[in-house]
C-alpha positions in Angstrom: 5.9 -23.0 79.2 9.2 -23.8 77.5 12.5 -22.7 79.1 13.2 -20.1 76.3 9.8 -18.5 76.8 10.9 -17.4 80.2 13.6 -15.3 78.7 11.8 -12.0 78.9 12.9 -8.5 79.6 16.5 -8.2 80.8 17.1 -11.9 80.1 16.6 -11.4 76.3 18.8 -8.4 76.7 21.5 -10.6 78.0 21.3 -12.8 74.9 21.3 -9.7 72.7 24.5 -8.6 74.5 26.0 -12.0 73.9 25.3 -11.5 70.2 26.7 -8.0 70.2 29.9 -8.9 71.9 30.3 -12.0 69.8 29.8 -10.0 66.6 32.4 -7.5 67.7 34.9 -10.2 68.5 34.2 -11.9 65.2 34.6 -8.6 63.2 38.0 -8.0 64.9 39.2 -11.6 64.2 38.0 -11.5 60.6 39.7 -8.1 60.1 43.0 -9.6 61.3 42.5 -12.7 59.1 41.7 -10.8 56.0 43.9 -7.8 56.7 41.1 -5.4 55.9 38.5 -3.6 58.0 35.3 -5.7 58.5 32.3 -4.6 60.5 29.3 -6.5 61.6 25.9 -5.0 62.1 24.2 -5.2 65.5 22.7 -8.7 65.2 19.0 -9.4 65.7 18.6 -12.2 68.3 15.6 -14.4 68.4 14.4 -17.6 70.0 12.5 -20.0 67.8 11.4 -23.7 67.8 13.8 -26.1 66.0 11.2 -26.9 63.4 11.1 -23.3 62.2 14.8 -23.1 61.4 14.3 -24.3 57.8 11.5 -21.7 57.3 13.9 -19.0 58.4 16.3 -19.8 55.7 13.7 -20.1 52.9 12.0 -23.4 53.5 12.9 -27.1 53.6 13.8 -27.3 49.9 15.9 -24.1 49.8 19.4 -24.9 48.7 21.8 -23.5 51.4 25.4 -23.6 52.4 25.9 -24.6 56.0 28.9 -24.7 58.3 28.1 -26.9 61.2 29.7 -27.8 64.5 29.2 -29.9 67.6 29.6 -27.9 70.8 31.5 -29.6 73.6 32.0 -28.7 77.2 29.7 -27.9 80.1 26.6 -27.2 77.9 26.9 -29.3 74.7 24.8 -28.6 71.7 24.9 -28.0 67.9 25.7 -24.9 65.8 24.8 -24.1 62.2 25.9 -21.1 60.2 23.6 -21.0 57.2 24.0 -18.9 54.0 22.3 -18.9 50.7 24.7 -19.8 47.9 24.6 -16.2 46.6 25.5 -14.9 50.1 28.3 -17.5 50.4 29.8 -16.4 47.1 29.3 -12.7 48.1 31.1 -13.3 51.4 34.0 -14.9 49.6 34.3 -12.3 46.9 33.7 -9.1 48.9 35.3 -10.0 52.2 37.9 -12.6 51.3 38.7 -11.3 47.9 38.4 -14.7 46.2 37.5 -14.6 42.5 34.2 -16.5 41.9 34.7 -18.9 39.1 31.6 -21.1 39.3 28.4 -19.7 40.7 27.0 -23.2 41.2 29.9 -25.1 42.8 32.3 -24.3 45.7 36.0 -25.1 45.2 38.1 -26.6 48.0 39.6 -23.2 48.6 36.2 -21.6 48.9 35.0 -24.3 51.2 38.0 -23.9 53.4 37.6 -20.1 53.6 33.9 -20.4 54.5 34.7 -23.0 57.1 37.3 -20.7 58.6 34.9 -17.8 58.7 32.3 -20.0 60.3 34.9 -21.2 62.8 35.7 -17.6 63.8 32.0 -16.8 64.2 31.3 -19.9 66.3 34.3 -19.3 68.5 33.4 -15.6 69.0 29.7 -16.3 69.9 30.5 -19.2 72.1 33.2 -17.4 73.9 30.8 -14.5 74.5 28.2 -16.9 75.9 30.8 -18.7 78.0 31.9 -15.4 79.5 28.3 -14.5 80.5 27.5 -18.0 82.0 30.9 -19.1 83.3 30.4 -22.4 81.4 32.9 -24.0 79.1 31.7 -24.3 75.5 34.0 -25.0 72.5 33.2 -25.9 68.9 34.5 -29.0 67.2 36.2 -28.9 63.8 33.6 -27.6 61.4 31.8 -29.6 58.7 30.4 -28.1 55.5 27.3 -29.0 53.6 25.7 -27.7 50.4 22.2 -29.1 50.1 18.5 -28.5 50.9 18.0 -26.9 54.3 15.7 -29.8 55.4 18.3 -32.4 54.4 21.1 -30.6 56.2 19.1 -30.4 59.4 18.0 -34.0 59.1 21.7 -34.9 58.6 22.5 -33.0 61.8 19.8 -35.0 63.7 21.3 -38.3 62.4 24.9 -37.2 63.1 24.4 -35.7 66.5 21.3 -37.5 67.8 18.3 -35.8 69.1 18.5 -32.0 69.1 17.0 -29.5 71.5 13.5 -28.2 70.9 14.6 -24.6 70.6 17.3 -22.6 68.8 18.9 -19.2 69.5 19.0 -17.4 66.1 21.6 -14.6 65.6 21.1 -12.8 62.3 24.6 -12.0 61.1 25.3 -9.2 58.7 28.9 -8.5 57.5 29.7 -5.0 56.3 32.6 -4.0 54.1 32.3 -0.5 52.8 28.8 -0.3 51.3 28.6 -4.0 50.7 26.8 -6.3 53.1 26.3 -10.0 53.3 23.8 -11.8 55.5 23.9 -15.2 57.1 22.1 -16.8 60.0 23.7 -18.5 63.0 21.8 -21.0 65.0 22.8 -22.4 68.4 20.7 -25.5 69.4 21.6 -26.5 73.0 21.0 -30.2 73.9 17.9 -30.6 76.1 20.0 -31.3 79.2 22.1 -28.1 78.4 19.1 -25.8 78.8 19.0 -26.0 82.5 22.7 -25.3 82.9 22.7 -22.3 80.6 19.6 -20.8 82.2 20.7 -21.3 85.8 23.9 -19.6 84.9 22.0 -16.7 83.4 19.8 -16.5 86.5 16.6 -17.6 84.7 14.0 -19.3 87.0 13.3 -22.8 85.9 9.9 -23.2 87.5 6.7 -21.2 86.7 5.8 -18.7 89.4 
């Protein structure tokens, strides 16, 4: 049985609460950054195998926009915030107020804005998880990629070395008035980080 499969009952509730608090903190930070009210829907939190990440965002060949980070500290790992190009443009237009000039390309200003939004999300979710576990976890400077989902994940493997077998998925929905924009946030702890996180959350590491 994998470590994540032991997260049943109240243990999954803890991860959902991490997502809820992280989303609340991110909404507050984005509202301050953009000087307008931004809400985030209660996120759906799910555990899935690493190889299913691409399927979740539309398949290996789906063109996506990804903001990615290395997590440093007591429980290192990798983070990906993944959007469809349409969602990325919608996020920039509806939330950040940027005028979309080219539907196919992202300008330097647009890339910078998306990286900053991803940075706020990463910091908010990691801070929430750190509060629950007492572990130090901080994101590095974000990178940005616009490519097929499979290629981006493979690049992550090359860049960061072997990734963990499982990912924590937080479905992220931004709300501004009646408009909403969806993205997906994946935390992939390194294999050696699993034990630290689960011990801190009080999860038994041995089968009964």
